[in-house]
C-alpha positions in Angstrom: 34.5 -38.8 116.6 36.3 -36.2 117.8 34.5 -33.8 120.5 34.8 -30.7 121.4 33.6 -29.5 125.5 33.0 -26.0 126.6 32.8 -25.9 129.6 30.9 -22.9 131.8 32.0 -22.6 135.5 31.3 -20.3 138.3 31.7 -20.1 141.8 30.0 -16.9 144.5 33.6 -17.3 146.0 35.7 -18.3 142.7 36.4 -21.4 143.6 36.3 -24.9 141.4 35.5 -27.1 143.5 36.2 -31.0 144.0 33.1 -32.4 142.2 34.2 -29.9 139.0 37.8 -31.6 139.0 35.9 -34.6 139.0 33.2 -33.6 136.3 36.4 -32.5 133.5 38.4 -35.4 134.4 35.8 -37.9 133.0 34.8 -35.6 130.1 38.5 -35.4 129.0 38.5 -39.0 128.7 36.0 -38.6 126.1 37.2 -34.4 124.6 39.2 -31.7 124.8 37.8 -28.9 126.9 38.2 -25.6 126.4 37.1 -24.1 130.4 35.5 -20.5 130.4 34.5 -19.1 134.2 32.0 -16.3 134.6 34.3 -15.2 137.6 37.6 -14.0 138.2 39.6 -17.8 139.3 42.8 -17.5 140.8 45.8 -18.8 139.1 46.0 -21.8 141.9 42.2 -22.8 141.6 42.4 -22.8 137.3 46.0 -24.8 138.2 43.4 -27.7 139.2 42.1 -28.6 135.6 45.1 -27.3 133.7 46.3 -31.1 132.8 43.3 -31.3 131.5 42.5 -28.6 129.4 43.2 -27.1 125.8 42.8 -23.5 127.1 41.3 -22.0 129.9 39.6 -18.2 130.1 38.8 -16.8 132.8 36.8 -13.6 134.1 34.1 -12.2 135.6 31.5 -11.3 132.1 27.9 -11.3 133.4 26.0 -13.3 130.9 25.9 -16.6 132.7 26.5 -20.0 131.1 26.2 -18.7 127.8 28.3 -15.8 127.5 31.0 -18.6 128.8 29.4 -20.7 125.6 29.6 -18.1 123.1 33.7 -17.6 124.5 34.8 -21.0 124.1 32.9 -21.5 120.6 34.9 -17.7 119.2 37.9 -18.8 121.0 37.7 -22.2 119.1 36.4 -20.7 115.6 39.3 -17.6 115.9 42.1 -20.0 116.5 41.0 -22.2 113.6 41.0 -25.4 115.7 36.8 -25.4 115.3 36.4 -27.1 112.2 38.7 -30.0 113.5 36.0 -31.7 115.9 32.8 -33.4 114.5 30.8 -32.5 117.8 30.9 -29.8 120.7 29.2 -30.1 124.1 28.3 -27.5 125.9 28.2 -27.9 129.2 28.3 -26.5 132.7 29.1 -27.3 136.8 25.1 -27.4 137.9 25.4 -30.8 138.5 27.3 -33.7 140.4 28.4 -35.9 137.6 28.8 -37.8 135.5 27.4 -40.6 138.2 28.1 -43.0 135.6 30.1 -43.7 132.7 30.0 -41.4 129.6 30.4 -43.9 127.1 26.7 -45.0 126.5 25.4 -41.9 127.0 27.5 -40.2 124.0 27.8 -43.5 122.1 23.8 -42.9 121.4 24.4 -39.9 120.6 26.7 -40.3 117.8 23.8 -39.8 115.2 22.2 -36.5 117.0 22.8 -33.7 114.9 21.7 -31.4 118.0 20.4 -32.8 120.9 21.4 -33.6 124.5 20.5 -35.4 127.7 17.1 -34.1 128.6 14.1 -32.9 127.2 11.9 -30.9 128.1 8.1 -30.5 126.6 6.4 -28.8 129.1 4.2 -25.9 126.9 3.4 -23.7 130.4 7.1 -22.2 130.5 8.5 -22.6 126.1 6.3 -22.0 123.2 8.2 -24.9 121.9 10.2 -28.5 123.0 13.6 -27.2 124.3 16.9 -29.2 124.9 18.0 -27.7 128.7 21.1 -26.1 128.4 23.5 -27.9 130.9 24.4 -30.8 128.2 24.4 -29.7 124.5 25.6 -31.6 121.9 26.0 -29.9 118.7 27.1 -31.3 115.5 29.6 -29.6 113.0 26.6 -30.1 110.7 24.9 -27.2 112.8 28.5 -25.6 114.6 29.5 -24.2 111.1 26.4 -22.5 109.8 26.3 -18.9 109.7 22.8 -19.6 111.4 24.3 -20.6 114.4 27.5 -18.5 114.1 24.8 -15.4 114.1 22.9 -16.6 117.6 26.0 -17.8 119.4 27.7 -14.1 118.6 24.6 -11.9 119.7 24.8 -13.5 122.8 24.7 -10.8 125.4 24.6 -9.7 128.8 20.5 -9.7 130.2 19.2 -7.8 133.1 16.9 -11.0 134.0 17.8 -14.3 134.2 13.8 -15.0 132.6 15.3 -13.6 129.3 18.7 -15.4 129.6 16.7 -18.7 129.4 14.1 -17.0 126.9 16.1 -16.0 124.5 19.2 -18.6 124.7 17.8 -21.7 125.8 14.8 -21.7 124.7 16.4 -19.5 121.9 18.5 -22.0 121.2 15.9 -24.8 120.1 13.8 -22.8 118.7 16.0 -21.7 116.2 17.0 -26.1 115.1 13.4 -26.7 115.4 13.1 -23.4 112.4 16.1 -24.6 109.9 13.8 -27.9 110.4 16.2 -29.6 112.4 14.9 -32.4 114.9 15.7 -31.8 118.7 16.6 -35.2 120.1 17.5 -36.1 123.7 18.1 -39.3 125.6 15.7 -38.4 128.5 12.3 -36.4 128.8 10.1 -35.1 130.8 7.7 -37.9 130.4 4.7 -35.4 130.8 6.5 -34.0 134.0 7.4 -30.8 135.5 11.9 -30.6 134.7 12.6 -34.0 135.5 15.9 -32.8 136.8 14.8 -31.2 139.9 11.4 -32.1 140.7 11.8 -36.7 139.9 15.7 -36.4 140.0 15.3 -40.3 141.4 13.3 -41.5 138.8 16.1 -40.5 136.3 18.8 -41.6 138.1 17.4 -45.2 138.2 17.0 -45.0 134.4 20.7 -44.4 134.1 21.1 -39.9 133.7 23.9 -39.4 134.5 23.6 -36.4 136.9 22.3 -35.5 139.8 21.3 -31.2 140.0 23.0 -29.8 142.9 19.8 -27.4 143.4 18.3 -29.5 144.4 20.3 -29.9 147.3 22.1 -27.0 147.5 19.1 -24.6 148.4 15.3 -25.6 149.8 13.4 -25.2 146.5 10.3 -26.5 145.2 11.8 -29.6 144.8 9.5 -33.2 146.0 12.7 -35.3 147.3 12.3 -36.1 150.8 14.7 -38.2 152.7 13.6 -42.1 151.6 14.1 -40.6 148.0 18.0 -39.0 148.7 18.4 -42.9 150.5 17.9 -44.5 147.2 19.8 -42.2 144.8 23.0 -42.1 147.6 22.6 -45.8 147.1 22.1 -46.2 143.7 24.9 -44.1 143.0 27.4 -44.6 145.1 29.8 -47.1 143.7 30.1 -45.5 140.7 30.4 -41.9 142.0 32.7 -40.8 145.7 29.9 -38.6 147.5 31.9 -37.1 149.7 32.1 -34.5 146.2 28.8 -33.9 147.0 29.3 -33.4 150.8 32.1 -31.6 150.5 30.7 -29.3 148.0 27.1 -28.6 150.3 29.3 -27.9 153.5 30.6 -25.4 152.0 28.0 -23.6 150.4 24.9 -25.0 151.3 22.8 -23.0 153.8 23.2 -24.5 157.3 19.7 -22.9 158.7 17.6 -25.1 155.4 19.5 -28.3 156.5 17.1 -28.6 159.7 14.2 -28.6 157.1 15.6 -30.1 154.3 13.1 -32.7 153.7 9.6 -32.1 152.1 6.8 -34.2 154.4 4.6 -34.4 151.5 4.0 -35.6 148.2 1.9 -33.4 146.0 -1.4 -34.8 144.9 -4.8 -33.8 142.6 -7.6 -34.6 143.3 -10.8 -34.5 141.0 -14.0 -33.7 142.3 -17.4 -34.1 139.4 -15.5 -32.6 136.3 -11.9 -30.8 136.2 -13.9 -27.8 135.0 -16.1 -27.6 138.3 -14.0 -28.7 140.9 -10.4 -29.6 141.5 -8.0 -29.6 144.9 -4.0 -29.6 144.1 -0.9 -30.0 146.7 2.0 -28.6 146.2 5.7 -26.0 147.9 5.2 -23.0 147.0 8.0 -20.1 146.1 8.8 -20.2 150.0 8.8 -23.6 150.2 5.2 -23.9 152.6 3.1 -26.8 151.4 -0.4 -25.8 149.8 -3.4 -26.8 149.3 -5.0 -25.0 146.6 -8.7 -25.7 145.4 -9.8 -24.5 142.1 -13.7 -23.7 141.3 -14.6 -23.0 137.6 -10.9 -23.1 136.2 -10.9 -19.6 137.3 -11.2 -19.3 141.1 -8.3 -20.0 143.0 -8.0 -20.8 147.0 -4.5 -21.9 148.5 -3.9 -22.7 152.4 -0.6 -22.8 153.5 0.6 -25.0 156.4 4.1 -23.4 158.4 7.6 -24.1 157.3 8.1 -26.3 160.2 4.8 -28.4 159.4 5.6 -28.8 155.9 9.1 -29.9 156.3 10.5 -33.8 158.5 12.0 -31.6 161.2 15.9 -33.3 161.9 19.0 -32.6 163.8 21.5 -32.4 160.9 24.1 -29.8 161.7 26.1 -30.1 158.4 25.5 -32.9 154.8 27.8 -35.6 157.0 24.7 -37.6 156.8 24.8 -38.5 153.4 28.0 -40.5 153.9 26.2 -43.2 156.5 23.3 -43.9 153.8 
């Protein structure tokens, strides 16, 4: 099986970080790689991956990952190499990894016409199942079709990031569904919302080979506490150099947030009498505050928030070097 990887890269400082170099180096063991940046990488950065890549395409285009996927695909097509491959993998630098050997993953995906690492079935944000866009596998029976070519060629810059998600991440899976192609992935959401962000420990325990950067890079509504993080580090540290994570986080993460990095509470839900009458649940709001939410008759909602300082475990950490001591 001959594989072409189209790797989408972006960094606010125009750096190809060491965790990205490692990711690309591991991908090279199973595939040829076209690296496409959505920034202006200097030559000394591109030199870090030159030995591992078939080609590099560099320059700010503002079309996010799908704009990079488009450019890599069109390069392969226009240079008459696309037809020599059995599979294309679209992937990006939004993850640390691979945390485990990728051979097992790819062996299981040999029979996938269209699929990837993760599938989400949360119909609250999409009207259909969709393959998450940071690791997608596409068979030659699809990437050589006119409907796929038309889709990828028409990707353009969007003003709103949610439009990118709807039109291209959701849209690519919808395109497959409309053409009677089954969506397949190694890991699904098990009824949870966006497991790679919100329950990374359970996925990694199942052999999931990636950890999303945003789980640690910035404080978002991710219920990851210090005990869960310790378990993740202990699972992966024999296969993956934790310094790659630490060095990246020390460069890009908001140091002010390290003090309140780990959430104090786990979300829960409790129903009183009947869910249609009254229930409460807890969550972390987009602002990072822990909320208790009371819902009456499925339409009246009352939310009570705790201050940030009461929502998180306060630490004395000044950087992420503490991860090396786990």
